[in-house]
N, C-alpha and C positions, 0 to 999 in steps of 0.2 A: 560625534562622528557618524557619518552615513555609511551603513553596511551595505554591501552589494551581494546579491544572490543571483545565481544562474540555475535555471531549471531545464534539465534535459527531459522534455515532455511536460506539458502544462495541462494535466488532467485535474480531477477533483481534489486530490490531496494537495497539489501545489496551490490551487485556488483557495482552498480553505486555509492553507498556511498563510497565504497573503492576507486574508481576512483576519487571521489571528494576529499577525504583526500590526495591522492597522488598528485593531482594538487595543493593543498594547501601546499604541502611539509611538511606535518605534520609527526612528529615522532610517530609511532604507530605500534602495532602488533595486530593480530586478529586470532581467531579460529572460527569454525562454526560447525553446525550439518548437517547431511544428513541422509537419510533412509538406505544408504548402509554402509558397514563395515568401521570401522575407518581406515583412511590412511592419509599419508602426501600428500599434494597437493600444486599447485602453481596457483596464480591468479595475473596477471599483474606483474609477476616476484617476487611476494611476497609469501613467504612460509607460509603455515598455515596447521593446522590439522583439518580434517573433521571428527568429532566424530559421531558414529552411534547413532541415536535416532529415533526409530520407535514405535509409540504408547507408550507402557509401558515397552519397552525393550531398554536399552541404555547403553552406555559406562560409567562406574562409574567415569571415569576421568572428566566427565562433572561437578561433584560436585566441584572439584578443580577450574575449569574454572569459575564457578559462583562466587566463593569466591574471586578470584584474579583479576577479570575483573573490570574495571572502568565503562564500559558501556555495557548494555545488550539490544539487539534489537530483538524483537520477531515477526516473520512473519509466523510462522507455522499455517496452517489453523486448525480450531477446528474440533473435532471429536464427533459426536453425541451431538452437542451443548455444548461441554465441552472443555476447553483449556488444552492441554496436558502439557504445561510448568507449569501452576499452579498446575495441578494434581500431577505431578511428583516432582516438585522442590519448591512449594510454601513456605513451612517452611524454607527452606534454604535461599530463597530470602529475607526473613524477618530479617535475621541477621544483615544486613547492610543498614540502612536507607539513607545513603549518596550515595550509588550506583545508578546510573541513569539507569532507565529502560523505554523503549518505546515499546508499543504494537501497531502494525500496524493492524488496523481494516479496515472496509470498509463502504462506505455510503449506502450500501445495508440495513443497520439496519433501515433506515428511512422508507423503503417500498414505497408504492404508495401515492403521494400527488397531483396527477392529474395536474402535471405541475407547481405547486406552489413552491415558494422558501422554503427551509428548512435551519434552523440554528441548532447549537448545542443544542438549547432549544426546538426544535420541537419534536412532538410526534413520538415515534418509532413504526411504524405500519407494520413492515416487515412481509411478509407471505411466502417468499421463504425459502427453506432449507438453502441456503447460508447465507441469512440475519439473520435467526434465530440462526444459528451457531455462527456468529460474535457477535450477541447481547448476547448470552449466555457466550461467552468468555469475552466480556467486563465486564459483571456483575461479573465474577470470579475475574478479575483483580481489579476492584473497591472495591470488598469485601476485597481483600488482602490489598489494599491501606488503606482502612478505619481501618482495624484491626491493621496494623503494621506501618502505616504512611510511606509507601514506597515513594521513589523519582520516581514516576511513572507518565507518561503522555501517552495519547492515541491519535493516529492519524487516523482519518477516511478518507481513501483514496478513491478518485473518480476513474473512469475508467482510468487505466494506459496505456499510449502509449509510444513508444520508437523507437529507430533505428531498433530494431529487430521485433517490432510488431506495425503496424500502418496501416492506411487506404490506403496509397499509395502501400504498399507491398501487401495488400489483393487484390487490384485491378489488380496489375501486375500478381499475381499468379492465379487469377480467383476464383470464377466466378465474372463477372462484374455486381453485383446486389447491390441494397440497400433495406432496410426494410421500408416498407410504413406503417405508423401509425400516425393518426392525434393527435395533441397535445402531441407528444412524445418528452420529453426533458431528457437528462442526461448530467452529467458533467464529465469532464476528467482532467487529469493532466499529463504533461510529466515527465518522470522518473527523469530527471536531476533536475527539480524543487523540486521533493520529496526529493532528496538527500540534497539539499540546506536547505529545511525546517527542515529535520531531524537534520542537523548540528546545526541549530539555537536552536532547542529544547534541544539538548544534551549539549549545551554550555550556556544555560540560567539557572542561579542558583536561580532565583526567582519563577519559575513556578513549580507546583507540583500538581498532581491530576487533571490536566486539560484535556479536550477533544477538539481537533481541527479538523474542516473540512479542508481537503487538496484538493483543486480544483483550476482550472483556473477561469477566470472571465466571461466565455462566454458559458453557457449551450446551447446545440444544439441537433438536431435530427440526427439519423443515415443518413437520407436522405440528410440533409444539408451538413454534413461532407463528405459523399461519393461523392456528386456532386462537392464539392470544390476540392477534391482529383483528381477526373476525369478531371476537368478543368486544373489542374496543369500538368497532364499527357497527355493532348490532347486526352482523350478517349471520344468518342461520342456515344457509343452503350450500355449505361447502361439500365438495366431493373429492375423493381421493384418486390418485393415479399411482399404480404400482411402478416402482423404480425400474423394473426390468422391461418396461415398455418405452423407456426414454431412449433418445437418439443423440448422436453427435457429442459435442463437448459437454452438454449437460449430463449425459450418461456417464462420461468420464468423471465428472465431478462427484457423482453419487457412488463411484467405486470406493471412495475413500471415507473412512470414518475415524475421527480422532478428536481428542479434547486438548486444546492448546494451553499449556501452562504459561502464565504471565508473571511468575514469581520474580524472575531476574529483572524484568522491566521495572517492577515496583520497588525492588530492593535497591538497585543501583541508581535508577533515575528518580527515585522518590516521587513517583507520580501517583496521584489519586484520581481515578477515573471519574469523569462527570456522569458517564452512563455505564455503570458497572455490569448491567445486563440488558438484554433486549427489551425487558419490561419498561425500565426507565426510559430507554431510547425511544420506544414506540409511543409510550404515553406522552412524552414531550412532543413528538411529531404530530400526534392527533390534535393537540391543542392549537 
């Protein structure tokens, strides 16, 4: 049987998940959305339709895609603290309580916990626009879940790194700096591990309405990660930038310090991370 996937947003998580399905030799088809006009595209030699979806303007064929897809994965960022998928398609999503839906959120919802561990039960203290947006979107999805008993789960993703975006590449391209801030911890996850977790969630018929932290085992500072990457590249001329000199969204990011607990993910999903820390992840990317 050929399974059908629909992706609201076709970023790196969606693309790596498609690669994961291909490696598993799964029989599947998929379509997705983008902010540009509807057109036929190819990814990894698989044909798909990219449907236009921008704010409240979208290709009406998305209605059909929702109804006929087995799995729906949502990664579109919120707008003004509201989730665009819920706003536009919430009632339609409620028609089929068996359809599996995953909303990809972020650990920014926790806000600053002064370097302490946070779990799915921790207080959500976000102060940044990004964190407030994700929290607002989560509330919209959980409200929909409570009202219609959707087959919904939420994944709170830590900082994502990949072949395309990682500390090694940043150092190679310059500048050769790290951010200096005491007691600064954040968690990350390599995108291939996210794809494996996503697969576990979508293929588990027992979980519904759950929220999972998705992170590796080893929270660390930007300084620690950058220095390790520099060591792998034999770079000896790093310089530091104090966090209080940062501007814009990157300054917001460094307001928060926390260690993200992944115990629930491991216990319920029975997942063993391929890259349990940044060290394994970066060593693999260097090769």
